[in-house]
C-alpha positions in Angstrom: 214.0 79.3 79.0 211.7 82.1 77.8 210.5 79.6 74.8 210.2 77.0 77.3 207.8 79.3 79.5 206.2 80.5 76.5 205.2 76.7 75.4 203.7 75.9 79.0 201.2 78.7 78.6 197.9 76.7 78.2 194.9 78.7 79.0 191.5 78.3 77.8 193.1 79.7 74.4 195.6 78.0 73.1 198.1 79.4 70.6 198.8 77.4 67.5 202.0 74.9 68.4 202.0 75.0 72.0 200.6 71.7 73.5 199.2 70.9 76.7 201.4 70.2 79.9 202.3 66.5 80.1 200.6 64.4 83.1 202.4 61.2 84.6 200.1 58.5 86.3 197.4 61.0 86.5 194.0 59.2 88.2 191.5 57.4 85.9 187.7 58.6 85.8 184.8 57.1 84.3 181.7 57.6 83.5 178.4 56.0 85.3 175.4 55.8 83.4 173.3 59.0 82.7 175.0 60.7 85.8 179.1 61.0 84.9 179.9 62.0 88.1 182.5 65.2 88.7 186.4 65.7 89.2 187.8 68.3 90.4 191.5 69.3 91.2 193.3 71.9 93.3 196.9 72.8 94.2 197.7 73.3 97.6 201.6 73.9 96.8 203.3 71.2 95.0 200.9 68.7 95.7 197.6 67.9 93.6 194.7 66.9 95.2 192.2 65.4 92.8 188.5 64.6 94.2 186.0 62.4 92.5 182.1 62.5 93.5 180.1 59.8 91.7 177.5 60.1 90.4 177.2 63.3 92.2 173.7 63.5 93.3 171.4 62.5 96.4 171.9 59.2 97.7 175.0 56.8 97.2 178.0 58.2 96.3 181.5 56.6 95.4 183.9 59.5 96.8 187.9 59.2 95.9 190.8 61.3 96.3 194.1 60.9 94.4 197.6 63.1 95.4 199.8 63.5 92.9 203.8 65.3 93.4 204.0 68.0 90.8 206.0 65.4 88.5 203.1 63.1 88.5 204.3 60.7 91.0 201.3 59.7 93.8 201.5 60.9 97.1 200.8 58.3 99.6 199.3 59.3 102.7 196.0 59.0 104.7 193.6 62.2 104.0 190.2 63.5 106.0 187.4 64.3 104.2 184.5 66.7 105.4 181.7 67.0 103.8 179.2 70.0 104.1 175.0 70.1 102.8 173.8 74.0 102.9 176.6 74.3 105.8 175.1 71.7 107.3 178.6 69.5 108.1 178.4 65.1 107.8 180.6 63.0 109.5 183.8 63.4 108.5 185.7 60.4 106.5 189.5 59.2 107.4 190.5 57.5 103.9 193.6 55.3 104.5 196.8 55.5 102.3 196.5 53.1 99.7 192.5 53.3 99.9 191.1 56.7 99.6 187.7 55.7 98.3 184.4 55.3 100.1 181.0 55.1 99.8 179.0 57.8 100.7 175.3 59.1 101.3 174.6 62.5 100.0 171.6 63.1 102.5 169.9 66.3 100.1 170.6 68.7 97.3 172.6 71.8 98.2 175.3 73.9 97.6 178.0 71.2 99.1 181.6 71.8 100.3 184.0 68.8 100.4 187.2 69.7 102.3 190.2 67.2 101.8 193.1 67.2 103.9 196.3 65.3 104.0 197.0 63.8 107.3 200.2 62.3 107.1 202.8 61.3 105.0 205.1 64.0 102.2 201.9 66.4 101.6 200.7 66.1 105.4 198.5 69.6 105.9 197.7 70.0 102.2 194.3 71.1 101.7 191.5 71.9 99.8 188.1 73.1 99.7 185.8 72.5 96.7 182.2 74.2 96.1 179.7 72.7 93.8 175.7 72.4 93.5 174.3 69.1 94.0 172.9 67.1 91.9 175.7 67.9 89.1 173.9 68.4 85.9 175.5 66.4 83.2 176.4 68.7 80.1 176.5 67.3 76.4 179.9 68.1 75.0 178.1 70.6 72.4 177.9 72.7 75.4 181.8 73.0 75.6 181.5 73.2 71.7 179.6 76.3 71.8 182.0 78.4 74.2 184.5 77.4 71.5 183.2 78.8 68.9 182.0 82.3 70.8 186.1 82.4 71.6 187.2 81.8 68.6 184.7 84.3 67.1 185.9 86.9 69.1 188.7 89.4 67.5 190.5 91.0 70.5 190.6 90.5 74.1 192.8 90.5 77.4 193.8 87.9 79.8 195.4 88.1 83.5 196.7 84.3 84.0 198.7 83.0 87.0 201.0 79.9 86.6 202.9 78.0 89.2 204.0 74.6 89.9 203.8 75.1 93.5 206.8 77.4 94.0 207.3 81.0 92.8 204.6 82.3 90.7 204.3 83.5 87.3 201.7 86.3 86.4 201.0 86.8 82.9 198.8 89.8 81.1 198.0 88.8 77.3 196.0 91.1 74.8 194.6 88.9 71.9 194.4 90.0 68.3 193.2 88.0 65.5 193.9 86.1 63.9 197.9 85.9 64.7 198.9 89.2 67.1 199.9 88.4 70.9 201.4 90.4 73.3 202.1 89.9 77.2 204.4 90.5 80.2 205.3 88.3 82.7 206.2 89.2 86.1 208.6 86.8 87.7 210.0 86.7 91.6 212.9 88.8 91.5 213.3 89.5 88.4 212.5 92.6 85.8 209.2 92.6 83.7 209.6 91.0 80.3 207.5 91.7 77.2 207.2 89.7 74.0 205.3 90.4 70.9 204.0 87.9 68.3 203.6 89.3 64.7 202.7 86.3 62.9 205.7 84.1 62.9 207.8 86.6 64.3 208.5 87.0 67.8 210.1 90.0 69.5 211.4 90.0 73.3 212.8 92.1 75.9 213.4 92.5 79.5 212.8 95.2 81.4 213.8 98.6 79.3 216.5 96.5 77.6 216.7 96.2 73.9 214.2 93.9 72.1 215.6 91.0 70.1 213.4 89.0 67.2 213.4 85.6 66.0 211.3 83.6 63.6 208.9 81.4 65.0 208.5 79.2 62.0 204.7 79.6 62.7 202.3 81.8 63.1 200.0 82.3 66.3 196.2 81.5 65.7 194.0 83.7 68.2 191.9 83.0 69.5 192.3 79.5 69.5 189.6 77.7 71.9 189.7 73.8 72.4 188.0 72.9 75.3 186.0 70.1 73.7 188.5 68.6 72.8 188.1 65.0 74.1 186.5 66.3 77.5 184.6 63.6 79.6 183.3 64.5 82.8 181.5 67.5 81.5 179.1 68.5 84.8 177.1 72.4 85.4 178.3 72.8 89.3 177.3 76.0 90.1 175.6 79.0 88.6 177.3 82.7 88.8 176.9 86.3 87.3 179.0 88.7 85.4 177.0 92.1 85.8 173.8 91.1 83.5 175.3 88.0 82.4 174.5 84.6 84.0 177.3 82.4 84.3 177.4 78.3 84.6 180.3 77.1 86.1 180.9 73.5 84.5 183.8 71.2 85.4 185.4 68.8 82.7 188.6 66.5 82.7 190.9 66.4 79.3 193.1 63.1 78.5 196.4 62.9 80.4 194.9 64.3 83.8 193.7 67.7 83.1 191.2 69.0 84.9 189.2 72.1 84.5 186.7 74.9 85.5 185.4 77.1 83.6 182.6 80.1 84.1 181.1 80.8 80.8 178.0 83.3 79.8 174.6 81.1 79.9 173.6 83.3 76.5 176.8 84.5 75.1 179.3 81.1 75.5 182.1 84.0 76.5 184.6 82.5 79.0 185.5 85.0 82.2 187.4 83.2 84.4 188.7 79.3 84.8 191.3 77.3 86.5 193.4 74.2 84.6 194.9 72.2 87.3 197.4 69.1 85.9 200.7 67.7 87.3 203.0 70.6 88.5 201.2 72.9 86.0 198.5 74.4 88.3 196.7 77.7 86.4 194.4 80.4 86.9 193.0 83.1 84.3 190.6 85.8 83.8 189.5 87.2 80.3 188.1 90.8 79.7 187.6 93.2 77.2 185.7 91.4 74.7 186.5 92.8 71.2 187.8 95.9 72.2 190.2 98.1 69.8 193.5 96.8 70.6 196.4 97.6 68.3 199.9 94.9 68.5 202.5 95.9 66.3 206.0 95.2 65.9 208.4 97.6 68.5 
Protein backbone atom coordinates (compact mmCIF):
# COMPACT_ATOMS: atom_id res chain seq x y z
CA UNK A 1 0.00 0.00 0.00
CA UNK A 2 2.83 2.40 0.80
CA UNK A 3 4.36 1.86 -2.66
CA UNK A 4 0.99 2.39 -4.32
CA UNK A 5 0.54 5.70 -2.51
CA UNK A 6 3.96 6.86 -3.63
CA UNK A 7 3.11 6.03 -7.23
CA UNK A 8 0.07 8.28 -6.94
CA UNK A 9 2.09 11.33 -5.88
CA UNK A 10 2.23 13.32 -9.10
CA UNK A 11 2.72 17.02 -8.39
CA UNK A 12 4.27 19.44 -10.84
CA UNK A 13 7.53 17.68 -10.02
CA UNK A 14 7.52 14.04 -11.05
CA UNK A 15 9.81 11.47 -9.49
CA UNK A 16 11.29 9.21 -12.15
CA UNK A 17 9.40 5.95 -12.43
CA UNK A 18 6.03 7.39 -11.37
CA UNK A 19 3.23 7.96 -13.86
CA UNK A 20 0.19 10.21 -14.09
CA UNK A 21 -3.10 8.89 -12.73
CA UNK A 22 -5.25 7.01 -15.20
CA UNK A 23 -8.30 8.81 -16.53
CA UNK A 24 -11.43 7.14 -17.84
CA UNK A 25 -13.71 8.97 -20.22
CA UNK A 26 -12.55 12.49 -19.39
CA UNK A 27 -14.29 15.29 -21.26
CA UNK A 28 -12.58 16.27 -24.49
CA UNK A 29 -11.46 19.82 -25.18
CA UNK A 30 -10.65 21.54 -28.44
CA UNK A 31 -8.72 24.65 -29.39
CA UNK A 32 -10.60 27.50 -31.08
CA UNK A 33 -8.37 29.42 -33.47
CA UNK A 34 -6.20 32.04 -31.82
CA UNK A 35 -8.33 31.88 -28.68
CA UNK A 36 -8.08 28.32 -27.40
CA UNK A 37 -10.49 28.84 -24.52
CA UNK A 38 -9.99 27.64 -20.99
CA UNK A 39 -10.87 24.51 -19.04
CA UNK A 40 -10.89 24.50 -15.24
CA UNK A 41 -11.60 21.71 -12.78
CA UNK A 42 -12.26 21.37 -9.06
CA UNK A 43 -13.67 18.67 -6.83
CA UNK A 44 -16.42 18.74 -4.25
CA UNK A 45 -16.02 15.50 -2.33
CA UNK A 46 -15.66 12.67 -4.86
CA UNK A 47 -17.26 14.66 -7.72
CA UNK A 48 -14.99 16.27 -10.28
CA UNK A 49 -16.53 19.42 -11.78
CA UNK A 50 -15.06 20.51 -15.12
CA UNK A 51 -15.93 23.87 -16.68
CA UNK A 52 -14.96 24.93 -20.21
CA UNK A 53 -15.40 28.39 -21.69
CA UNK A 54 -14.65 29.05 -25.36
CA UNK A 55 -13.08 31.31 -26.44
CA UNK A 56 -12.96 32.97 -23.01
CA UNK A 57 -13.36 36.62 -23.98
CA UNK A 58 -16.12 39.25 -24.06
CA UNK A 59 -18.85 38.49 -26.57
CA UNK A 60 -20.27 35.16 -27.61
CA UNK A 61 -18.90 32.09 -25.84
CA UNK A 62 -19.73 28.43 -25.47
CA UNK A 63 -19.92 27.22 -21.87
CA UNK A 64 -19.94 23.54 -21.00
CA UNK A 65 -19.94 21.55 -17.76
CA UNK A 66 -18.87 17.98 -17.15
CA UNK A 67 -19.37 16.01 -13.93
CA UNK A 68 -17.36 12.88 -13.20
CA UNK A 69 -17.28 10.36 -10.38
CA UNK A 70 -14.01 9.41 -8.71
CA UNK A 71 -13.64 6.44 -11.09
CA UNK A 72 -14.27 8.60 -14.17
CA UNK A 73 -17.90 7.76 -14.91
CA UNK A 74 -20.16 10.50 -16.22
CA UNK A 75 -22.45 11.75 -13.44
CA UNK A 76 -25.90 12.58 -14.84
CA UNK A 77 -27.95 15.44 -13.49
CA UNK A 78 -28.86 19.05 -14.11
CA UNK A 79 -26.61 21.93 -13.07
CA UNK A 80 -27.09 25.61 -12.34
CA UNK A 81 -24.42 28.05 -13.52
CA UNK A 82 -24.09 31.54 -12.06
CA UNK A 83 -21.74 34.05 -13.71
CA UNK A 84 -20.63 37.43 -12.38
CA UNK A 85 -18.17 39.95 -13.81
CA UNK A 86 -16.55 42.34 -11.31
CA UNK A 87 -19.23 41.36 -8.80
CA UNK A 88 -22.16 42.11 -11.12
CA UNK A 89 -24.24 38.94 -11.63
CA UNK A 90 -25.70 37.87 -14.94
CA UNK A 91 -28.86 35.74 -15.24
CA UNK A 92 -28.08 32.18 -14.13
CA UNK A 93 -28.19 29.26 -16.53
CA UNK A 94 -30.00 25.97 -16.00
CA UNK A 95 -28.29 23.14 -17.89
CA UNK A 96 -30.24 19.88 -18.05
CA UNK A 97 -28.67 16.47 -17.70
CA UNK A 98 -27.31 15.24 -21.02
CA UNK A 99 -27.06 18.74 -22.52
CA UNK A 100 -24.77 20.79 -20.33
CA UNK A 101 -23.60 23.15 -23.09
CA UNK A 102 -24.96 26.63 -23.69
CA UNK A 103 -24.05 29.70 -25.70
CA UNK A 104 -23.46 32.62 -23.34
CA UNK A 105 -22.63 36.27 -23.89
CA UNK A 106 -19.94 37.82 -21.74
CA UNK A 107 -20.80 41.52 -21.44
CA UNK A 108 -17.34 42.93 -20.81
CA UNK A 109 -13.82 42.22 -19.59
CA UNK A 110 -13.14 41.87 -15.88
CA UNK A 111 -12.73 39.49 -12.99
CA UNK A 112 -15.17 36.64 -13.51
CA UNK A 113 -16.60 34.21 -10.99
CA UNK A 114 -18.45 31.20 -12.36
CA UNK A 115 -20.24 28.95 -9.88
CA UNK A 116 -21.42 25.51 -10.97
CA UNK A 117 -23.84 23.60 -8.76
CA UNK A 118 -25.44 20.22 -9.39
CA UNK A 119 -29.15 20.48 -8.66
CA UNK A 120 -30.19 16.84 -8.84
CA UNK A 121 -28.86 13.34 -9.42
CA UNK A 122 -26.10 11.53 -7.56
CA UNK A 123 -23.99 14.68 -7.27
CA UNK A 124 -26.83 16.95 -6.08
CA UNK A 125 -25.49 19.99 -4.19
CA UNK A 126 -21.88 19.44 -5.36
CA UNK A 127 -20.54 22.82 -6.39
CA UNK A 128 -17.41 24.78 -7.26
CA UNK A 129 -16.61 28.41 -7.97
CA UNK A 130 -14.01 29.27 -10.59
CA UNK A 131 -12.32 32.68 -10.59
CA UNK A 132 -10.52 33.98 -13.66
CA UNK A 133 -9.71 37.20 -15.45
CA UNK A 134 -11.42 37.76 -18.80
CA UNK A 135 -10.37 37.88 -21.52
CA UNK A 136 -8.01 34.96 -21.03
CA UNK A 137 -4.64 35.33 -22.68
CA UNK A 138 -3.54 32.31 -24.71
CA UNK A 139 0.06 31.37 -23.91
CA UNK A 140 2.59 29.44 -26.00
CA UNK A 141 3.83 26.09 -24.78
CA UNK A 142 7.23 27.79 -24.37
CA UNK A 143 5.86 29.43 -21.21
CA UNK A 144 5.56 26.04 -19.53
CA UNK A 145 8.89 24.95 -21.02
CA UNK A 146 10.56 27.91 -19.29
CA UNK A 147 8.88 26.97 -16.01
CA UNK A 148 10.03 23.36 -16.36
CA UNK A 149 13.61 24.52 -17.00
CA UNK A 150 13.59 26.82 -13.96
CA UNK A 151 12.23 24.11 -11.66
CA UNK A 152 14.69 21.52 -12.96
CA UNK A 153 17.50 23.99 -12.38
CA UNK A 154 16.90 24.06 -8.62
CA UNK A 155 19.19 22.18 -6.25
CA UNK A 156 16.77 21.92 -3.32
CA UNK A 157 13.24 22.87 -2.30
CA UNK A 158 10.33 21.91 -0.06
CA UNK A 159 6.74 21.05 -0.92
CA UNK A 160 3.49 20.66 1.02
CA UNK A 161 0.80 18.64 -0.71
CA UNK A 162 -2.72 17.38 -0.07
CA UNK A 163 -4.15 14.42 -1.93
CA UNK A 164 -7.65 12.93 -1.84
CA UNK A 165 -10.13 11.05 -3.98
CA UNK A 166 -13.00 12.70 -2.14
CA UNK A 167 -12.71 10.91 1.18
CA UNK A 168 -9.83 11.07 3.67
CA UNK A 169 -7.20 13.70 2.91
CA UNK A 170 -3.53 12.73 2.93
CA UNK A 171 -1.02 15.44 3.86
CA UNK A 172 2.55 15.20 2.58
CA UNK A 173 5.65 17.21 3.43
CA UNK A 174 8.47 16.78 0.91
CA UNK A 175 12.11 17.80 0.76
CA UNK A 176 14.00 17.44 -2.52
CA UNK A 177 17.76 17.55 -3.08
CA UNK A 178 19.12 17.12 -6.59
CA UNK A 179 19.88 14.88 -8.22
CA UNK A 180 18.32 11.88 -6.48
CA UNK A 181 17.34 12.49 -2.83
CA UNK A 182 13.84 12.83 -1.43
CA UNK A 183 12.47 12.84 2.09
CA UNK A 184 8.75 12.97 2.82
CA UNK A 185 6.30 12.39 5.63
CA UNK A 186 2.69 11.36 5.19
CA UNK A 187 -0.09 12.20 7.61
CA UNK A 188 -3.11 9.94 7.22
CA UNK A 189 -6.20 10.39 9.42
CA UNK A 190 -6.18 7.87 12.25
CA UNK A 191 -2.69 6.58 11.51
CA UNK A 192 0.84 7.25 12.67
CA UNK A 193 2.95 9.66 10.67
CA UNK A 194 5.04 7.71 8.18
CA UNK A 195 8.40 8.80 6.79
CA UNK A 196 10.16 7.77 3.60
CA UNK A 197 13.63 8.60 2.34
CA UNK A 198 14.87 7.93 -1.17
CA UNK A 199 18.63 7.89 -1.66
CA UNK A 200 19.34 6.96 -5.25
CA UNK A 201 17.66 3.59 -5.79
CA UNK A 202 17.51 2.83 -2.06
CA UNK A 203 14.25 3.38 -0.18
CA UNK A 204 13.83 3.63 3.61
CA UNK A 205 10.44 3.59 5.37
CA UNK A 206 9.11 3.72 8.88
CA UNK A 207 5.76 4.24 10.62
CA UNK A 208 5.75 6.58 13.59
CA UNK A 209 8.73 5.87 15.83
CA UNK A 210 8.96 2.29 14.59
CA UNK A 211 11.99 0.62 13.01
CA UNK A 212 13.24 1.53 9.55
CA UNK A 213 12.88 -0.91 6.68
CA UNK A 214 14.88 -0.69 3.47
CA UNK A 215 14.40 -1.84 -0.10
CA UNK A 216 15.82 -1.27 -3.56
CA UNK A 217 13.42 0.33 -6.05
CA UNK A 218 15.50 -0.65 -9.06
CA UNK A 219 15.68 2.97 -10.25
CA UNK A 220 16.88 6.25 -8.87
CA UNK A 221 14.79 9.34 -8.26
CA UNK A 222 15.24 12.33 -10.56
CA UNK A 223 14.50 15.55 -8.73
CA UNK A 224 13.49 18.15 -9.52
CA UNK A 225 11.86 16.83 -12.72
CA UNK A 226 9.12 19.23 -13.75
CA UNK A 227 7.11 18.12 -16.80
CA UNK A 228 4.31 20.68 -17.06
CA UNK A 229 4.83 21.32 -20.77
CA UNK A 230 4.37 17.65 -21.63
CA UNK A 231 1.64 17.62 -24.33
CA UNK A 232 -0.16 20.51 -22.60
CA UNK A 233 -3.10 22.13 -24.42
CA UNK A 234 -5.47 25.02 -23.77
CA UNK A 235 -2.67 26.95 -22.06
CA UNK A 236 -4.16 30.20 -20.81
CA UNK A 237 -3.17 33.08 -18.54
CA UNK A 238 -6.19 33.51 -16.25
CA UNK A 239 -4.94 35.70 -13.42
CA UNK A 240 -2.11 37.51 -11.68
CA UNK A 241 -0.90 37.56 -8.08
CA UNK A 242 2.36 38.12 -6.24
CA UNK A 243 4.70 36.40 -3.82
CA UNK A 244 6.45 39.20 -1.98
CA UNK A 245 8.16 41.26 -4.66
CA UNK A 246 7.80 38.54 -7.30
CA UNK A 247 4.77 38.95 -9.60
CA UNK A 248 2.98 35.68 -10.31
CA UNK A 249 1.08 34.54 -13.36
CA UNK A 250 -1.78 32.07 -12.94
CA UNK A 251 -1.88 29.55 -15.76
CA UNK A 252 -4.52 26.92 -16.57
CA UNK A 253 -3.88 24.03 -18.94
CA UNK A 254 -4.85 20.45 -19.69
CA UNK A 255 -2.64 17.40 -20.16
CA UNK A 256 -3.67 14.17 -21.94
CA UNK A 257 -6.04 11.91 -20.03
CA UNK A 258 -8.11 14.76 -18.61
CA UNK A 259 -5.49 16.10 -16.17
CA UNK A 260 -6.34 19.69 -15.31
CA UNK A 261 -3.75 22.07 -13.87
CA UNK A 262 -3.72 25.54 -12.37
CA UNK A 263 -0.23 26.82 -11.66
CA UNK A 264 0.97 30.05 -10.01
CA UNK A 265 4.51 30.74 -11.22
CA UNK A 266 6.91 33.66 -11.01
CA UNK A 267 6.61 36.01 -13.97
CA UNK A 268 10.36 36.66 -13.79
CA UNK A 269 11.97 33.65 -12.12
CA UNK A 270 9.49 31.06 -13.53
CA UNK A 271 9.41 29.11 -10.26
CA UNK A 272 6.10 27.52 -9.24
CA UNK A 273 4.71 28.69 -5.88
CA UNK A 274 1.48 26.68 -5.82
CA UNK A 275 -0.67 24.44 -7.99
CA UNK A 276 -3.81 22.37 -8.23
CA UNK A 277 -3.99 19.16 -10.25
CA UNK A 278 -7.38 17.58 -10.87
CA UNK A 279 -8.00 14.23 -12.55
CA UNK A 280 -10.60 11.54 -12.03
CA UNK A 281 -10.37 10.44 -8.40
CA UNK A 282 -7.07 12.30 -7.93
CA UNK A 283 -7.53 15.74 -6.39
CA UNK A 284 -4.28 17.42 -5.43
CA UNK A 285 -3.14 20.82 -4.19
CA UNK A 286 0.33 21.90 -3.27
CA UNK A 287 2.83 24.66 -2.56
CA UNK A 288 6.57 24.95 -3.17
CA UNK A 289 8.98 27.01 -1.06
CA UNK A 290 12.54 27.27 0.29
CA UNK A 291 14.13 27.19 -3.15
CA UNK A 292 17.84 26.29 -2.96
CA UNK A 293 18.02 26.42 0.84
CA UNK A 294 20.61 24.11 2.45
CA UNK A 295 19.15 20.60 2.82
CA UNK A 296 20.81 17.36 3.92
CA UNK A 297 18.90 14.17 3.16
CA UNK A 298 20.76 11.11 4.42
CA UNK A 299 19.99 7.46 4.89
CA UNK A 300 18.74 6.68 8.44
